C-alpha positions in Angstrom: -10.3 -2.2 18.4 -6.6 -1.9 18.8 -5.1 1.4 20.0 -3.8 3.4 17.1 -6.0 1.9 14.4 -6.0 4.3 11.4 -9.3 5.7 10.2 -9.7 7.9 7.1 -12.5 10.5 7.3 -13.6 12.1 4.0 -16.1 14.9 4.3 -16.2 18.2 2.4 -17.9 20.1 5.2 -15.3 21.3 7.7 -17.6 21.3 10.6 -18.8 17.7 10.0 -15.3 16.5 9.4 -14.0 18.0 12.6 -16.9 16.4 14.6 -16.0 13.0 13.2 -12.2 13.4 13.8 -12.7 14.6 17.3 -15.2 11.8 18.1 -13.1 9.0 16.8 -9.8 10.3 18.1 -11.3 10.3 21.6 -12.0 6.7 21.1 -8.4 6.0 20.4 -8.3 6.0 16.6 -5.7 7.8 14.6 -7.7 9.9 12.2 -6.7 11.3 8.8 -9.1 13.8 7.4 -9.6 14.6 3.7 -11.9 17.4 2.3 -12.1 16.3 -1.3 -12.0 13.3 -3.6 -8.4 14.0 -4.9 -7.1 14.4 -1.4 -8.7 11.2 -0.3 -7.3 9.3 -3.3 -3.8 10.6 -2.6 -4.1 9.4 1.0 -5.4 6.0 -0.1 -2.6 5.6 -2.6 0.1 6.5 0.0 -0.9 4.1 2.8 -3.4 1.4 3.8 -6.4 2.3 6.0 -8.4 -0.6 7.6 -11.5 1.6 7.4 -12.8 4.8 5.8 -15.7 7.1 6.5 -17.0 8.7 3.3 -19.7 11.3 2.8 -21.9 10.2 -0.1 -22.5 13.9 -1.1 -18.8 14.7 -1.3 -17.9 17.8 -3.3 -21.3 19.5 -2.6 -23.1 17.4 -5.2 -25.7 14.5 -4.7 -23.9 11.1 -4.7 -20.5 12.7 -5.4 -18.8 10.4 -3.0 -19.9 7.2 -4.7 -17.0 7.4 -7.2 -14.6 7.6 -4.3 -16.2 4.7 -2.7 -15.9 2.7 -5.9 -12.2 3.7 -6.1 -11.4 2.7 -2.6 -13.0 -0.7 -3.0 -11.1 -1.3 -6.3 -7.8 0.1 -5.0 -7.9 -1.2 -1.4 -10.3 -4.1 -1.2 -9.6 -4.8 2.4 -10.6 -1.3 3.5 -14.1 -1.3 5.2 -16.1 1.7 4.0 -18.9 3.3 6.0 -20.9 5.9 4.0 -22.5 8.9 5.7 -25.0 11.3 4.3 -27.0 14.4 5.4 -30.1 13.4 3.3 -32.3 10.3 3.1 -31.9 9.0 -0.4 -33.0 5.4 -1.1 -31.2 5.3 -4.5 -27.9 6.6 -3.2 -28.0 4.2 -0.3 -28.7 1.2 -2.5 -25.9 2.2 -4.9 -23.5 2.5 -1.9 -24.4 -1.0 -0.7 -23.9 -2.3 -4.2 -20.4 -0.9 -4.1 -19.7 -2.8 -0.9 -20.1 -0.3 2.0 -20.6 -1.8 5.5 -23.4 0.6 6.2 -25.0 4.0 5.3 -25.5 6.3 8.3 -27.4 9.6 8.4 -25.4 12.5 9.8 -27.5 13.4 12.8 -26.7 13.6 16.5 -28.9 10.7 17.5 -27.1 8.5 14.9 -23.7 9.1 16.3 -23.8 6.1 18.8 -24.8 3.8 15.9 -22.0 5.2 13.7 -19.5 4.4 16.5 -20.8 0.9 16.7 -20.5 0.4 12.9 -16.9 1.7 12.9 -15.8 -0.5 15.8 -17.5 -3.5 14.3 -15.5 -2.9 11.0 -12.3 -2.9 13.0 -13.2 -6.0 14.9 -13.9 -7.9 11.7 -10.6 -6.5 10.3 -8.5 -7.8 13.2 -10.4 -11.1 13.4 -9.7 -11.6 9.6 -6.0 -11.8 10.1 -4.6 -8.3 10.4 -3.3 -5.8 8.0 -2.0 -5.9 4.4 1.5 -5.5 6.0 1.0 -8.9 7.6 -0.1 -10.4 4.4 2.9 -8.9 2.6 5.1 -10.4 5.3 3.4 -13.8 5.0 3.9 -13.7 1.2 7.6 -12.8 1.6 8.2 -15.7 4.0 6.3 -18.1 1.6 8.5 -16.9 -1.2 11.7 -17.3 0.9 10.6 -20.8 1.9 10.1 -21.8 -1.8 13.5 -20.3 -2.7 15.1 -22.3 0.1 13.4 -25.5 -0.9 14.5 -24.9 -4.5 18.1 -24.4 -3.4 18.0 -27.7 -1.5 16.4 -29.4 -4.5 19.3 -28.3 -6.7 21.6 -30.6 -4.8 19.1 -33.5 -4.7 18.4 -33.2 -8.4 21.8 -32.2 -9.7 21.9 -34.7 -12.5 18.5 -33.5 -13.8 19.7 -29.9 -13.9 23.0 -30.8 -15.6 21.1 -32.7 -18.3 18.7 -29.8 -18.8 21.6 -27.3 -19.4 23.4 -29.7 -21.7 20.4 -29.7 -24.0 19.5 -26.1 -23.7 19.7 -24.0 -26.8 18.1 -20.5 -26.5 16.1 -19.1 -29.3 17.2 -15.6 -30.2 15.6 -13.2 -32.7 17.6 -10.3 -34.1 15.7 -7.4 -35.6 18.2 -5.2 -37.5 18.0 -3.1 -40.7 21.5 -1.7 -40.8 23.8 -3.9 -43.1 26.9 -2.6 -41.4 25.7 -3.8 -38.0 24.5 -7.1 -39.5 28.0 -7.7 -41.0 29.7 -6.8 -37.7 27.5 -9.1 -35.6 27.8 -12.1 -38.0 31.3 -13.2 -37.0 30.6 -12.6 -33.3 27.7 -15.0 -33.1 29.6 -17.8 -34.8 30.1 -20.7 -32.5 27.4 -19.6 -30.1 25.0 -22.4 -29.1 22.0 -20.2 -30.0 19.1 -20.9 -32.4 19.2 -17.6 -34.3 16.6 -16.0 -36.5 16.8 -12.5 -38.2 14.4 -9.9 -39.3 15.2 -6.8 -41.4 12.4 -4.5 -40.2 9.9 -4.1 -37.5 7.0 -5.7 -39.3 9.1 -8.8 -40.2 10.2 -8.8 -36.6 6.7 -8.8 -35.2 5.6 -11.6 -37.6 8.5 -13.8 -36.6 8.2 -13.1 -32.9 4.9 -14.9 -32.9 6.8 -18.2 -33.1 8.1 -17.7 -29.6 11.6 -16.7 -28.6 13.6 -16.7 -25.4 15.3 -13.4 -26.3 14.4 -10.6 -28.8 17.3 -8.2 -29.6 16.1 -5.1 -31.5 17.6 -1.9 -32.9 15.5 1.1 -31.7 15.8 3.0 -35.0 14.1 0.8 -37.5 12.7 2.2 -40.8 9.1 1.3 -40.0 8.7 0.8 -36.2 10.4 1.8 -33.0 12.2 -1.1 -31.5 10.7 -0.3 -28.1 7.2 -0.8 -29.6 8.2 -4.2 -30.8 9.5 -5.3 -27.4 6.3 -4.0 -25.7 4.2 -5.9 -28.1 6.2 -9.1 -27.8 6.3 -9.1 -24.1 2.6 -8.3 -23.8 2.0 -11.5 -25.6 4.7 -13.6 -23.8 5.9 -11.9 -20.7 8.7 -14.3 -20.1 10.5 -13.3 -23.3 13.7 -11.3 -22.5 14.3 -8.1 -24.5 17.4 -6.0 -25.4 16.9 -2.7 -27.1 20.0 -0.9 -28.6 20.7 2.3 -30.5 23.3 3.2 -33.1 27.0 3.0 -32.0 28.5 6.0 -30.4 29.2 7.8 -27.1 25.5 8.5 -26.7 24.6 4.9 -27.7 22.9 2.5 -25.2 21.7 -1.0 -24.6 18.5 -1.3 -22.5 17.1 -4.4 -20.9 13.3 -4.7 -21.3 11.1 -6.7 -18.9 7.3 -7.1 -19.2 7.2 -4.2 -21.7 9.2 -1.7 -19.5 12.7 -0.5 -19.7 15.1 -1.7 -17.1 18.9 -1.7 -16.7 20.7 0.7 -19.1 24.3 0.2 -20.3 26.1 3.1 -22.0 28.1 4.2 -23.9 27.5 1.6 -26.6 30.5 1.9 -29.0 31.3 -1.7 -29.9 29.1 -4.6 -31.2 30.9 -6.9 -28.8 29.2 -5.1 -26.0 25.8 -6.2 -27.4 27.1 -9.8 -27.5 28.3 -9.6 -23.9 24.8 -8.4 -22.9 23.2 -11.3 -24.8 25.7 -13.7 -23.1 24.5 -12.4 -19.7 20.8 -12.9 -20.6 21.6 -16.4 -21.9 23.1 -17.1 -18.4 19.9 -16.1 -16.8 17.9 -18.2 -19.3 20.1 -21.2 -18.4 19.4 -20.7 -14.7 15.7 -20.4 -15.4 15.8 -23.6 -17.4 17.7 -25.4 -14.7 15.2 -24.3 -12.0 12.3 -25.4 -14.2 13.8 -28.8 -14.6 14.4 -29.1 -10.8 10.9 -28.0 -10.0 9.5 -30.5 -12.5 11.5 -33.3 -10.9 10.6 -32.2 -7.4 6.9 -31.8 -8.3 6.7 -35.4 -9.8 7.4 -36.6 -6.2 5.6 -33.9 -4.2 2.6 -32.9 -6.3 0.3 -32.4 -3.3 2.7 -29.9 -1.7 2.9 -27.9 -4.9 -0.9 -27.8 -5.3 -1.3 -26.5 -1.8 1.6 -24.0 -2.2 0.1 -22.7 -5.5 -3.4 -22.3 -4.0 -2.2 -20.6 -0.9 0.1 -18.2 -2.9 -2.9 -17.3 -5.2 -5.1 -16.5 -2.2 -2.5 -14.3 -0.6 -1.8 -12.5 -3.9 -5.5 -11.8 -4.4 -6.0 -10.6 -0.9 -3.1 -8.1 -1.3 -3.9 -6.9 -4.8 
């Protein structure tokens, strides 16, 4: 056990909770007490606890704490959970073990030494297993930085490859617009652009055409049949890497919103001139070109270092799973 290890203690009985807190604080733990399921969930959501002590009969009802145990194991898989109970129930104990608790201990004076051992053992395994989620987050950040550094160096080595990739790059852009005045205004502005453009005149048409796969979908929010935001959420749910731009009618209250993975991002306002929309599209196309360049560089690098990429991908996946 390391001094200052944090232990969450969840028990609806004030006297029992106080005994547990006093006992484990004397052992050097930093204890956080919770008297109810909602309070415990709030604490679990706010920070990471290496271990939690949970009363199976939380809330004054038989097996009321099992839902909380299930939540903790789903929300914070690295947290070791020790269940305690005032009654001997085979069914509740079996269900608790199925949910992944380390042990089920009866709340009785003669069981306190055993409970101490179980909690200490949980922290011993925790430290032997590589530390806290903060450490894993740091490892992932360093791994991501190392990959970014490698990519930056590869850009110089494979410069000819990236230049060729950009020379042949032609982004696919879908416009979903029902207003004829805006269509006429945008027409001359896209002339000469090295874009592969398709247009849809309503939301249903836009959804049908979007299934063909586009790099960027540009949608008016006020369509006659569907909200533009619904279209972007649907498109990005099917193909997360598709960029999205959602715009409103022109005016001082008008806006252009970037959409990423079905959620709104950067907002630009006021939107008073169609040229502002073209400028935002140009900015997205620049991002798409950088993404295409990096893909070509990674592909060229991987052709010579396939074993490194395989090991990197496997390690990254293991770290992501451990954190999530």
